[in-house]
Backbone as CSV, one residue per row, in Angstrom:
resi,resn,N_x,N_y,N_z,CA_x,CA_y,CA_z,C_x,C_y,C_z
1,UNK,12.129,-15.923,11.731,10.861,-16.170,12.358,9.986,-14.918,12.236
2,UNK,8.730,-15.121,11.894,7.802,-14.001,11.769,7.349,-13.560,13.158
3,UNK,7.444,-12.267,13.398,7.004,-11.684,14.660,5.938,-10.638,14.366
4,UNK,5.235,-10.232,15.399,4.184,-9.226,15.251,4.492,-8.027,16.128
5,UNK,4.440,-6.847,15.534,4.619,-5.592,16.273,3.247,-4.973,16.500
6,UNK,2.953,-4.649,17.750,1.721,-3.949,18.098,2.066,-2.468,18.073
7,UNK,1.428,-1.700,17.177,1.868,-0.329,16.942,0.978,0.742,17.561
8,UNK,-0.128,1.081,16.951,-0.935,2.203,17.417,-2.390,1.983,17.025
9,UNK,-3.303,2.733,17.619,-4.705,2.622,17.206,-4.915,3.110,15.769
10,UNK,-5.800,2.453,15.064,-6.158,2.875,13.707,-6.615,4.329,13.722
11,UNK,-7.348,4.707,14.759,-7.895,6.066,14.863,-6.816,7.140,14.943
12,UNK,-5.580,6.762,15.283,-4.481,7.737,15.374,-3.973,8.191,14.010
13,UNK,-4.326,7.464,12.960,-3.852,7.819,11.619,-5.013,8.426,10.835
14,UNK,-4.911,9.699,10.473,-5.983,10.331,9.699,-6.097,9.725,8.296
15,UNK,-7.287,9.709,7.780,-7.544,9.220,6.419,-6.669,9.974,5.420
16,UNK,-6.025,9.215,4.509,-5.205,9.817,3.465,-3.841,10.286,3.926
17,UNK,-3.438,9.887,5.127,-2.155,10.331,5.684,-1.141,9.192,5.724
18,UNK,0.125,9.585,5.905,1.246,8.653,6.053,1.866,8.913,7.417
19,UNK,2.207,7.837,8.126,2.817,7.988,9.448,3.972,7.006,9.587
20,UNK,5.085,7.466,10.117,6.229,6.594,10.381,6.035,5.878,11.712
21,UNK,6.457,4.630,11.763,6.463,3.842,12.993,7.737,3.008,13.005
22,UNK,8.192,2.662,14.190,9.373,1.822,14.344,8.958,0.411,14.734
23,UNK,9.529,-0.580,14.048,9.362,-1.961,14.463,10.338,-2.235,15.605
24,UNK,10.099,-3.268,16.412,11.005,-3.564,17.525,12.461,-3.806,17.108
25,UNK,12.695,-4.216,15.845,14.067,-4.445,15.376,14.743,-3.161,14.885
26,UNK,14.037,-2.011,15.013,14.606,-0.726,14.620,14.246,-0.272,13.219
27,UNK,13.617,-1.128,12.433,13.213,-0.771,11.078,12.121,0.293,11.114
28,UNK,12.283,1.315,10.278,11.249,2.345,10.162,10.323,1.951,9.020
29,UNK,9.032,1.930,9.298,8.049,1.633,8.262,7.104,2.822,8.104
30,UNK,6.410,2.847,6.982,5.388,3.863,6.733,4.028,3.188,6.784
31,UNK,3.114,3.778,7.549,1.729,3.319,7.593,0.875,4.293,6.803
32,UNK,-0.060,3.768,6.036,-0.939,4.578,5.191,-2.381,4.210,5.513
33,UNK,-3.268,5.201,5.522,-4.693,4.923,5.714,-5.454,5.411,4.487
34,UNK,-6.060,4.444,3.776,-6.809,4.745,2.555,-8.159,4.031,2.632
35,UNK,-9.230,4.785,2.536,-10.591,4.239,2.609,-10.791,3.395,3.864
36,UNK,-10.165,3.820,4.960,-10.300,3.127,6.233,-9.383,1.937,6.404
37,UNK,-8.693,1.522,5.342,-7.770,0.389,5.409,-6.354,0.882,5.689
38,UNK,-5.572,0.052,6.379,-4.189,0.383,6.719,-3.245,-0.477,5.885
39,UNK,-2.212,0.158,5.343,-1.166,-0.514,4.572,0.175,-0.156,5.191
40,UNK,1.169,-1.037,5.026,2.497,-0.781,5.580,3.570,-1.140,4.560
41,UNK,4.543,-0.226,4.404,5.700,-0.474,3.542,6.952,-0.008,4.276
42,UNK,8.105,-0.360,3.717,9.318,0.257,4.234,9.189,1.760,4.020
43,UNK,9.876,2.553,4.834,9.705,4.003,4.783,10.645,4.689,3.798
44,UNK,11.712,4.033,3.395,12.718,4.680,2.551,12.508,4.345,1.081
45,UNK,12.454,5.372,0.247,12.337,5.199,-1.199,13.493,4.332,-1.693
46,UNK,13.212,3.409,-2.600,14.256,2.523,-3.115,15.159,3.201,-4.135
47,UNK,14.797,4.379,-4.598,15.617,5.104,-5.562,16.611,6.026,-4.870
48,UNK,16.177,6.683,-3.814,17.031,7.594,-3.058,16.873,7.290,-1.589
49,UNK,17.301,8.184,-0.767,17.221,7.954,0.675,16.078,8.727,1.316
50,UNK,15.083,9.102,0.539,13.974,9.907,1.058,13.062,9.073,1.952
51,UNK,12.606,9.681,3.027,11.596,9.081,3.886,10.231,9.339,3.258
52,UNK,9.505,8.273,2.975,8.188,8.442,2.364,7.191,9.050,3.342
53,UNK,7.361,8.768,4.637,6.439,9.353,5.618,6.677,10.847,5.793
54,UNK,7.905,11.303,5.557,8.220,12.729,5.692,8.099,13.478,4.368
55,UNK,8.542,12.842,3.282,8.637,13.525,1.991,7.686,12.988,0.930
56,UNK,6.852,12.017,1.287,5.955,11.422,0.306,4.582,12.064,0.299
57,UNK,3.886,11.875,-0.816,2.512,12.345,-0.970,1.650,11.150,-1.349
58,UNK,0.573,10.949,-0.618,-0.321,9.831,-0.879,-1.446,10.272,-1.806
59,UNK,-1.579,9.561,-2.929,-2.633,9.831,-3.911,-3.376,8.522,-4.146
60,UNK,-4.476,8.341,-3.444,-5.165,7.055,-3.497,-4.275,6.001,-2.872
61,UNK,-4.012,4.929,-3.611,-3.152,3.855,-3.106,-1.750,3.921,-3.696
62,UNK,-1.346,5.127,-4.085,-0.010,5.358,-4.636,0.685,6.424,-3.802
63,UNK,1.935,6.136,-3.404,2.733,7.137,-2.701,3.779,7.666,-3.676
64,UNK,3.889,8.992,-3.728,4.861,9.640,-4.601,5.980,10.213,-3.750
65,UNK,7.213,9.887,-4.112,8.385,10.434,-3.433,8.674,11.814,-4.020
66,UNK,8.762,12.797,-3.167,8.941,14.169,-3.655,10.349,14.449,-4.167
67,UNK,11.309,13.597,-3.852,12.677,13.866,-4.294,12.806,13.805,-5.811
68,UNK,12.244,12.758,-6.432,12.380,12.590,-7.884,11.067,12.199,-8.550
69,UNK,9.965,12.304,-7.817,8.617,12.015,-8.325,8.377,10.561,-8.715
70,UNK,9.178,9.654,-8.174,8.909,8.237,-8.373,7.709,7.829,-7.536
71,UNK,7.013,6.772,-7.959,5.792,6.348,-7.270,5.805,4.851,-6.984
72,UNK,5.050,4.484,-5.948,4.898,3.085,-5.557,3.439,2.798,-5.230
73,UNK,2.987,1.597,-5.590,1.674,1.105,-5.190,1.820,0.599,-3.755
74,UNK,1.096,1.175,-2.806,1.271,0.793,-1.401,0.676,-0.575,-1.088
75,UNK,-0.159,-1.115,-1.973,-0.744,-2.430,-1.719,0.208,-3.563,-2.091
76,UNK,1.081,-3.310,-3.065,2.006,-4.347,-3.543,3.471,-3.968,-3.360
77,UNK,3.744,-2.676,-3.202,5.112,-2.178,-3.131,5.730,-1.919,-4.492
78,UNK,5.060,-2.325,-5.558,5.621,-2.185,-6.902,5.844,-0.730,-7.292
79,UNK,7.002,-0.480,-7.929,7.291,0.850,-8.461,6.370,1.082,-9.651
80,UNK,5.782,2.280,-9.737,4.842,2.550,-10.832,5.170,3.824,-11.597
81,UNK,6.311,4.454,-11.297,6.750,5.622,-12.074,8.252,5.781,-11.923
82,UNK,8.900,6.136,-13.019,10.347,6.388,-13.017,10.645,7.599,-12.147
83,UNK,11.809,7.653,-11.582,12.959,6.781,-11.798,12.974,5.532,-10.921
84,UNK,11.936,5.294,-10.146,11.909,4.121,-9.272,11.661,2.861,-10.090
85,UNK,12.454,1.826,-9.825,12.267,0.559,-10.523,12.240,-0.617,-9.552
86,UNK,12.791,-0.443,-8.365,12.816,-1.498,-7.354,11.625,-1.330,-6.414
87,UNK,10.931,-2.421,-6.144,9.739,-2.383,-5.294,10.087,-2.072,-3.840
88,UNK,9.130,-1.477,-3.148,9.218,-1.299,-1.700,8.839,-2.611,-1.033
89,UNK,9.422,-2.871,0.112,8.984,-4.016,0.901,7.650,-3.668,1.552
90,UNK,6.707,-4.586,1.505,5.426,-4.396,2.173,5.354,-5.320,3.386
91,UNK,4.486,-4.977,4.315,4.322,-5.746,5.546,2.850,-6.087,5.744
92,UNK,2.551,-7.343,6.108,1.161,-7.708,6.392,0.642,-6.948,7.615
93,UNK,-0.586,-6.458,7.501,-1.217,-5.695,8.576,-2.457,-6.439,9.052
94,UNK,-2.620,-6.516,10.370,-3.836,-7.053,10.976,-4.315,-6.028,11.993
95,UNK,-5.620,-5.828,12.047,-6.204,-4.928,13.031,-6.827,-5.799,14.120
96,UNK,-6.370,-5.620,15.353,-6.868,-6.396,16.486,-7.396,-5.423,17.533
97,UNK,-8.701,-5.436,17.724,-9.299,-4.531,18.701,-9.033,-3.068,18.402
98,UNK,-8.985,-2.729,17.113,-8.746,-1.344,16.711,-7.288,-0.921,16.732
99,UNK,-6.385,-1.869,17.018,-4.941,-1.593,17.089,-4.246,-2.203,15.873
100,UNK,-3.318,-1.440,15.286,-2.569,-1.899,14.118,-1.458,-2.844,14.555
101,UNK,-1.454,-4.039,13.985,-0.408,-5.037,14.199,0.256,-5.300,12.854
102,UNK,1.579,-5.311,12.834,2.332,-5.523,11.599,3.250,-6.724,11.778
103,UNK,3.219,-7.634,10.802,4.104,-8.793,10.824,5.417,-8.445,10.134
104,UNK,6.526,-8.938,10.705,7.848,-8.674,10.143,8.765,-9.839,10.478
105,UNK,9.884,-9.917,9.761,10.875,-10.956,10.022,11.714,-10.554,11.224
106,UNK,11.630,-11.342,12.282,12.423,-11.072,13.482,13.811,-11.651,13.355
107,UNK,14.566,-11.513,14.404,15.953,-12.011,14.365,16.065,-13.444,14.781
């Protein structure tokens, strides 16, 4: 069943930054703010165990993992540079009253 997590105000995330948040089921996700829009992906690189919110660099709509320089498109989750080949999971984002809401699969 799809559930919605109410996370934080959009204003809490600086432009061009990555922030980790926890979903109610314990999953850690990464939130990105690019051109005022918010995107959400899983926080762990699919190639290694690096946290993208801690070790990643955001370049436009691409996050680069600093461990091995693999990259992902944050809008689709698709890997866009080796050694990453498996896509990141993305999460639908809705802004309600200036608050970030993320949809996820509940239990």
